N, C-alpha and C positions, 0 to 999 in steps of 0.2 A: 242860355236857357236851359239844354240838356244838363249840361253840368251840374247846373244849381238845382234841377230834379233830384238827382241821384244822390247828392250832396244830402237832402233831405228826404228823402225814402231810407239811405244808410242811418240818417240820426235816428228816425223814428224806429226803425230797427234794432238799432243798439240800445233803443230809451227800454221796447218791450222785454228785449232781451232782459237787461239789468232788473225790471220788475221780476221776472219769473227767477231768475234767481234770487233777490233779496225775501222771494214769497218763499220760498224753499229749499234752497240749498244750505249745508249743516254747516256754511262759515261765512254765511249771511247773518249780520247783527242783528236782526228781527230773530230769526231761528236760534242762533247759540244765545241771543239776550231774552228769549222769549219774549219779543215785544208782539205787542195785535199787528199787522201789518194792512196799509192800505198804500196804495202807487203811489209813484214819488212823483214830486212834482216839479216843472219846469216850467222855463218863461217859453213863450212861441220861437220858433226856428228864425231865426234873424241874421242874415247874411253880413249887415254891417258889423257884426261880431267876430266876423273871420280875417282876421288880417295878417300882413305881412312880417315877419320879424326877421332879427339879428343876433344872434349872441355876442357879445363881445367878453370873451374869456379873460380871467386874470391869468396872469402870467405863470402860477402854479395855485391849484386849488387848496383854501383857507377852511380850517374846521371852522363851524357854524353850530350854534348851541339854537335850538329853538324853544321856546317853551311851549308844554304840554298841559292837556285838561286838567293833568294831577299834580300841574306846579311842580313838573320833574322838567328836565333838558332835556331832546333828542337832539342827537349828534350827527351833523351832517356835512358834507362836503360843500364849500361854494364855489360855485363853478364860476360864476360871473354876471351880466346880465342882458336880460331880452331889453331889445329897444324896439319901439314902434310907434304907431301913431294911429290913435281913436278918438272919435267925437272933435277931431280938431287938435287934440293937442299929442304932444310927443311924450311917452311915457316907459317908464322902465320899470323891470320887476327882475327879482334877484333869482337866480337859478340854484337849486340845490342837488347834488347827488345822495340817496341815501345809502353808496356803498356796496359792499357782498354782497351778492344776490340778486343784486336790478338789473345787473348787463348794462346797458346804455339809456335805460328809460330817464331821464329825471323828472323835477318834480317842481311846478309853479304856484305856490300857494299865495293867495291874494284877498283881499279885503279890496270893497268897492261902497258906493254910496247908498246901496241897497243894503249894504248889511246888518242883519238887526230889523229891518223893516221885512226887504221880500225875498231877504235869502238869509240863509245862515249866518248869525252873528259872526260865528268865532271865525271866519273866513272859508273859502271854499280852494278846490286844486285844480290843476291843469297837468295830464303832461304829456311830456313828449318826449321823441328820441331821436339821441344825438345823429348829426351826419357830420360829416367832413368838412360840408361847406357853410353849416354853422348859418343857414338861412331855412327859418321856420314858418309855417301855415299855424299860427295862433289859434286857436276857435273858441274863443269862450261857452259856444252853444253845447262845449262838451264839456265844461267845467261842472263837476261833483262836489257833494259833501262828503267831509270826514264820516266816518264811522260813528264819533262822537257824538255825533247831531242827532241820532236815532237813541242813544241810549249811553251811559256814563260807565258802562263796562267794558268801554274799550277806549284806550289811549291815541291821542293825535296830536301831533305838531300844531302850534298855531303859525300864521303867517309872521316876519317878522316887519315894523313899523315901515321900513323900506316901504314893504310890498302895500300899504293902502293907497288904492289909486285915487285918484282925486274925483274920479266921475262915474256914475251909475252904470253897471254891466248888465244890463235886464235880457240877459241871456246866460243857459246854462241851468242846473240845477235849484230851484227854489227853495225857503225851508219847508220841511216837513213839519214839522207841528207848530204853527203861528201863532199860539198860544203860552209855548215856554222858548220861545228863540231868545237867546242871551241878545245884548245889545253890542258888547262887547268879548274879546278873551277873556279879560281879569270875569267879566261877570261869571263865565261860564266856570271858573275854579271856586269863586266866593260862591256858586249855587251849591256845590261837591262839600264845602267845607261842612255845612251842619248836620247834611246824612254820614259824613265819614263821622262826629261824633257821635250820633244817633247808635250806627253801627259797634262803633268803638264800645259804648256803655253797655251794649248787651250782654249780660251776664252768658257764659259760655258754659259745657257741659263741664263736670268736675273729672278732672285729670287725677290721674296716679302720681304720687312725689316719685320721682327718682331717688335711688337709692344713693348717700352719699360716703366719703371713707373709703376705705378697703374694696370693700364690696362692689364699688360702683366700677361703670364699663365706659369708656366714651365710644362713642359711636362713629364711624371713617364722617371726613370733613364732607365728601360729596353728600350725605344724608342727612350733614345738619345745616348746612346752606342753598340745597337745590331750588331754584324758583323755576314754576313753569307758566307758561301762557299759550294760549291758542291765538293761532296765525288767521288773520285777516284783511282782505281787501277793500280799499275804498270804493273801489269802481264795480267788484264782483270780479269773472272770469277774465282771466288774461292780464291781471293786475302785479303789481310787484307786492310780496311777503313785507309783514311786519314785526317788530320782534317787541319785547319787554319794554318796561319802561327806561329812560335812559339811553337805549339806544334806540327807541322806536324809529321806524322805517316810513318811508314817505307815501303816500295816497292812501294809507289805510291805519289801522290801529292793534292794539295789541290786548288783549281781554285781560281781567283781573283775576 
């Protein structure tokens, strides 16, 4: 009983700290994207969604490509599958590592029967720290939304189809804005298309024409092709960073 109360207090503290981060920190998607903030929404803590899981590793990690909200591909390493029991069913989730810079942190994206209704339609994330025994506490009460759930200025990877759970996971973070909750990952991509067309059709400022012929000078390659992006974490403090599109990292997103 005492351990259960400690777990609840820790969970409530984490949620309060994340609200503070999201409201104030420069790396918050709300601050960076100038989105009006209100407290994040959660399902009530429920110990039934804390389960024991085992990681069944591949013989060697395989390269995997996860679709993103910008219809790009995020490159990950597929480590294997978490096996666990929930709601009387034996279930599996694929586990991904985002590469350099995240250490032993792994990324478990998933959808469930609440997705597109009570929770964000494109899916949620859980992160774990690898250990030698490959035994884990999989706590869905700590499931969180990617940054693209709040603003499309950030890019985030979607769960693969294999990570669609056939049960309702009423634990962790809920949808932030129910009136704009996409039903599926594809809905997110389709919803972005009209906005991209509108932005592309807006006339920009007049640009000076570059000289041609003998008087023209080539710029260094780095000046022609450089791409910059803001790094941000899907969980707030302590999460792994993210990169620009096509190499987007787990648990977070790269800003446009």
